[in-house]
C-alpha positions, 0 to 999 in steps of 0.5 A: 500500500502506498505510503498516505504522502504518497496519494496525498499527492495524487490526490493532488494532481488528479484535483486538478483534473475533474472532470467537473469542476466543483461548486464554491463549497467544496471548492472550500472545503478542497482548500482547506484541506490541502492548507491543514495538510500542509501547512497545520492549523491556520495562522494569522489574522482575519482577512477583512470584509472588503477581502471575501475569498481570503476570510471565506478561505481563512475560515474553512481552513479555521473550521479544521483548527486542530485537526492532524495531518495525518487525518486531514490528506486521508480526508482531501483524498478521500474527497478527490477520489469522491468528485471523479 
């Protein structure tokens, strides 16, 4: 069985070639899981009102606080698989 990191990296590549573009909520979940898996808990200040996209991304990532990087990788892989 391939390591989780290798499986995750394959899923990242697959995410760029999905048959159709996921809806915005799914895209935010993909982004948040990727960031949690690669960088850990969100840091820094929440973007202001004028940066709605940045704010949505920050909020999505912040909901995953304290999730382990391995768990985030596995959820990311499962989500990408379900979108294929």
